[in-house]
N, C-alpha and C positions, 0 to 999 in steps of 0.2 A: 427501758430496751435499747434505744440506739443499736452500739454497732452490732450486735448480737444480734440485735431482729434483721439487719439490714445483711450479715451473714447468712441467716437459716434463709429468706426472700431470694437473696442475689441467689442462693445455692441452686433453687430450682429452676427462675429466669434462665439462666444461664441452660442449663441442662438441656431445660426444654427449645430455647431457640437452637441451638447447638445440634440437638437431633432433627428440629425440622429443619433449618435449612441443608443439613451438610446430607438428609435422605437422598434426595437426590441429586447432589451433588458431590459425592464422597473428595474429593480433590480439594475442599473448603474446609474439612473439619479442622485441621493442624492450626491455617490459619484464624480462621476464627476461634479457636482456643485460645490461640496466645493473645487475639483483639481484647476477648473478653475475660482472658486472668487478669492482663494489662488494665482494661477498665474497672474491673473487681479489689484491685487494689489502688487504684486511683483514686477512688470511689472516699478512700478511706484520706490518702494526703496524695494530690500530683508530682508534690515535689521530689518524694521518695521512689516515682515510677523510676526517672534516669538513674538512681542509684540501681534500684534492680535493673534494669537493661545494661548497666556499665559492669554490673557483676558479669549477667549473661554475657556481654562482647568480651569481658577480659578474662574469663577460664574459657568460651570456645577457641578463643587466640591460641592460649595457651596450649588448650587439650590438642590443639589442631596440631601445632609447633612439636608436642612430646608425640605425639603419635607419629608424626612424619622423621623424626629422627631413629623412632624402632622399624619405620622400614624402609633405613636404608644400608647399602651392601652386606651379608652377612660375614662380607671377608674379612670385620671389626668389630666382631661383636659385642666386646666391651666397650667400644668409642660410645657404641649407637647404645647401649644402657647410661652411660654418662651424662651422654647427653641429655637424652630423657628425665633424666631426674634433674636435669638441672632444670630444666624447664617447669619443672613439676616445683624444685624449691622456686623458680617466680610465680609462677599460680598462689602456692600456699601462702606465701612475702604475701603477696597483695591483698591476699583475704584477710588475712589478720587485719594489714593494717585500717583495711577498710574498717571490721570490726573492732578494733580498737579505736580510733575516733570516733564512731557512733556513740560505741557500746563502754568504753574504757579511758578516754583519755579522763574526764572530768574527775573521776576517780582518782588517775593516776597524780593528776594536778592540786588534787584537794588536799590529797597523803604527803607530797610533797614537800608544799607550802608547810603544812603543820609540823614536819620535819625539821624542815631547814629554820624554820622561827626559833627552835627551843635551840639551834645555837646561834641566835641574833643573827642571820642570814634573809632577807628578804628575798622572795621567788617571783619571777617575772611569768611564772609558766600560766597561760591566760584557760579560763575556764568557759569553754564554749558554749555548754549549756543545749546542747542540741536533743531534738525531741528523737526520739530513741524509736527507728523504725520500726512498724510493727512486722515478725519474721522474718527482722536480719539475721537471727542466730541461725536459726531453720536453711534458709536459703543460704546462706556463705556455708555450713557446712556439706549443706546436697554437693556445692561447686566443688568445695575443698576434695570430697571421696571422688569425684568425678575425674579428678586432675591427678588424684593420684592412683587410683584403678588404671589409669591410661598409661601412668609410666614403671605401674609393676605388670603389664600387659593383658590384665584380667576384664577387658572390656575396649574396644574397638571407638574408634572415633565418632563420634555423631553429627548427622548433617545439622547445619546452623538453625535452621527452623526448630528440628525435633530438640536440639540440645533447648532452644529458647521456650519449648515447649512442656520440657519436661524441670526446670528452672521455678517457672513461672505458676504452672501448674495450679490452678486457682484453690481444688480442696484441702491441699495442703503448705499453701502458700504461709501463712502466715500461722502455723500453728503445729508442721507435722500429719502425720508422721516423718523421720529424716528416711526417705525414698531415695535410695540407690540407683547409680545409673545401668546397674546390671538388673535393676528388677526392671525399669519403668523401659529401658532401650528398646528389646524385644517385645512389647505390649506396645509401643508406638510404631515399630516396623512393621507389624501387623496391623495398624488400625483396625481394630474391633468392632461393627456392626454395632452400634447402641440401640437397633430394633431388638436386640439377642441378648439381653442381659438377663442375670440372675436379680431380678427384681424384687422375689418373696425375701429373699436373703440383703437387700441392700435395702429397702425400707424399715425391715426387723432391725437392722443396725441406728438405721436415722431416726428412729422412734426412740431406741430404747439410750440415745444421743440424747434426744431433745429432754427424755422424761431425768437423767439423772443431773442436766445442765438444770435447765428450769424447774422441775422440782427439788428435786433432792439437795443439789449445791446451794442455790439462791436461798432454800427455804432454811438453812443451816448458819448460811451466810447471815440471812436476814434476823434468826431468832436467836441467836448464841455466840458465834463466832467474833462476827465484827466488834460485838457491845465486849465480849471478851479480852479481847485482844488489846482493844482503844483505850481499855482504862481495868486490868486485872485486880486491883487492889478493892475496886467498888463491889466484889464480887467474892464469894466462899472459894475456902481450896476444892470443893468436890465440882462445885461449877466452872472453876476455872480447868480444872482437871478433862472434867467432862468436854468444855470451851475442844478444847487439846484433842477430844478424840475427833469430835465435829468437824475439827478442819481435814484430820488426815481421810476423814469420810467426805467433806468436801473439796478438795485440791484433788481425790483421785475421782469423785462425781461429776466434777468440772474439766478437767482434762481430758480422761476415758470417751465421754460424752462426747466431746470436741471430736476426738480424732474417732471415737464411731460413726460419726455424721462425715465427716471427711469421708472417710472406707466406702462407708455408706454413697455417697455420692461418685466418688470416683466409679465403682459398681455397674451405678448407673450410666454413666459414660463407657462402658465395659472395661475398665481397667481396677485389676486386681492390686491393693496396698499390702504390706505384712504388718501382720498384729504390733499394737502399740502395748496391751495391756493383757496381763493372764492372771487376773484374783490375784495381786500384789499380797495385800494381807490375809493370804494363808501362808506365808513361805516362814520355812523353819527356820530361815537363816538369813543374815544379810543376804549373802552370797545369792541365796534362789530370789530373796526378794528385786535384785537388782536384773537377773533374770526374766520378770516380772512386770515391771515398770519399767516405762517408757523405755522398751525393750530396744527402740532401733538408736535409741542414743545412746545404750547403753553396749551395744552392738559396735557403732562409730566408735565409740571409746577404746573399746578392747584393741579392733581392728588397727586403727589408725594413731594411736596415742601406744597403749597398755603394750601391745607386740612388738612396736617400732623401738619403744626403750627398752626391751628385752623378754618382758613378761614374767616369767616362772626360769629361765632358762638360766641367768645366771648366778643363782644362789638366793639363799635365803634372803640377807639384808637385802641384795638389791630390789628384790619380790615385793619384800612389804617398801622398800622407798618407791617402784613403778605403782605400787599401789593407791598410795599418797600422794602423789604425785596428777595421776587421774580423776581424785576426787576433789581433791582440790581444785585445778582445771575444771572439770566438772560444775564443782560448787559457780567458780570464775565466771565458768556459761550461763549461769541464770542468771548472775546481775553484777554488779563490780560494786560489792561493799561486803563489811567485813561479816556480816551474817552469815552470808553466801557462802565465804568461806568457811565459815565453822563449822554449817551445815556441813560442809562436804569433808570437813576436816574427820566430823564425827563419824561419815561413813568409811572413809579412809582407815581409821585408828581401828573402829570396829573387825570390816574386814580383815584387818590383818593379822587383829587377833583372835579371831576364828583360824585362821589360817595355819596362826601357832599352832590353837588345841589340837585341832587336827593331826597334824603330825605329828604334836607330842603323844598323841594317843595312838597314831601308824605305828609310833617307832616303839610303842613299853606294849603295843599288843592288848594293852587296857579293853576290859569289856565295859558292856552298860551300867551304869550306875542307879541307874531306875526303871524301872519296866518301861515295858518301848511305846507307848498311849501316855502315860503320865510324863515319860521323859520330852517326848514331841509337844505336849502342852507347856511344858516349862518352856521349853526354845521356841515354841509359840509366843507366850509371853515376853520371853526377852527381846525376839526381834522385833515386835510390835513396837515395846516401849525405849527403843531404841528407833526407830521411826519414829516415833512420835516425841521423843526429845527431842530430834535435829527438827523434826515439823516445826516448833516451836521456835529457833532461828531463823531458819524459813519464811515465815509469817511478818513475827514482829519488825515494827518499823526499824528500830536499833537497835545496837547492842543493847543499852540499858534496858530498853524495854522488853529484851527476852530475857534478861535477867532478872527483872520486877516478874514475867510471869513466871517463873522458875520459883522464887519466891512468894508468889500470893499463892501455889498449890499447897502448901502448906500450912496456910492461913483458915482460921474457921468463923472468920469474920466478914462482915460484908454482905451478906446473905443478900440477893439479889433477885430470885425468883423464875430465872432464865432454865433454869434447868425444870422443863413441862416435860409432863409424860410423853408429849408426843413428837420434842426433845430426844430424848434417851430413847423411845420407838425408833425414831427412824435413825438414828446415828449405831445401834445397837443391833436394828435390822438389816442395815446396810452391811455392816461388817459380819453378819453372820450369813447374809447371802454372799458373800466370797468363797462360800463351805459348796455352794450349791456344785452339785453333778457338772460335768466338764460338758455334757453333753445335752443339759436342758435348753440351750439355745439351738440347736439343729433342732430336736424332736419340735421345739414351738414352730420355727422357720418353714419344717415339713408340713406340717399342719396346715400351715397360712399360705403357702405354695399349694397346696391341695383346692385352696378356694375357689372359686366363679371368681371372675373378673370383679362381677357385680358385690360380693363379699367381701372382696379383699377391698377395693374401696369404702365398704360401710365400714372395714374393722379401722385402717388410716383412719376414716375420718371422726370414730368415737375418740380412738387413741389421742389424736391431736385435741380433741376437745375436752379431754379429758384432765390433757397436760395440762392446757388452759384454762381451766377451773379450779386447780390440784395447786400450780403455779403463782407464788405470790403476785402482787402490784410489780411491776418492773424486775430486770432482772441483771442482775450482778455479771461486769463485764469478764469475759473469758481470764481467767486468772495468769495462762501463759500467753496470751497475748504480749506481756510487758516481758516476755524475753525473744 
């Protein structure tokens, strides 16, 4: 169980302690929440608490001076925007340097060494071999969104304590969702009373998240995914294909399960986070997929990278270029290997092709080639399999391992018997569940909220016991903790 068990337990302990202590003394809420978040993060490694606090301090200072530049006399409006943007540039550079040193330096050093060795040049760049700080990509992106939004005049400067709580807030600190200051600051200023929260909705999210992570994700990881990706040649082609499908379900259940828990715990503290997943595997286009998958990251890349690059305002070629840049950098955000670059590149190329096809069809005025329902089925199949193809590179340990996986898909040797009826049922059942009615959770939550407190407690207890019984022995670490 290890770190996931600690996460589950720590969530509830922190919520209980903070709510209990601050009920008679509301002014203690923010200091206690900051302290609890630091302890929560420090339990993994106290060394990186100082990195988190440094990020908090640097970004608040930069945000303070950027906001101060915008408050200068209206007699020089152009100058104040220039000064604010200079501070934003300083802040973005500082954040990228921190992220670069801890996440990308070793990748750069190794690749540079390999390149120079081809020309007979010895490279003296050191390999630092740092442990990647948990959550650094998430809280760094949140920090950058804060100072960029200040420079744009979209948010006001936050008080130091409010900003520290915002950036270190423990529910989403280690794996998102990426919450913007414009979403969190008003809630921090209002300081909601934790005694009056949508508990039914919160516990529904937490239980669904636990089920997806502990039961679905861990089961598929242990029964088929880990074995197939570790040695694809030992499995038949249909088993390898099923393993890829199962990984698509696993990573969704794993990541959306964590964010369900994070959103639910935040609700118990009176804070509402943005939705991060919306049935992504029902998407009919890759563009629609990215509107449904890791939605807070998709919006971040759109608003702070794609639009500043010019978006679709500078012509067709520039639009395709911008899509490729965004998706390649989105791949690198996930990890510093060529596999992630290829993963991002696949998405970038297909997004550009989709856009090209839409433009050509619009110009030609072409109608439907297939009936509506059949056309939607074809579009879904193509989109889903493009996503699965990209997942092969995302999950594989190396580029050669990904190529081996692709080759094993057309092999019919080495049947290992991992495609059990239960694995097939869980994989395809989870995919079919993506097409459930959009309001099913709301109806379930309303039914749960209508129960008395004793009945609600009994339901929660039964669900927890069922999750424990259905889950395998031990739980795999959260996939997105490595990002």
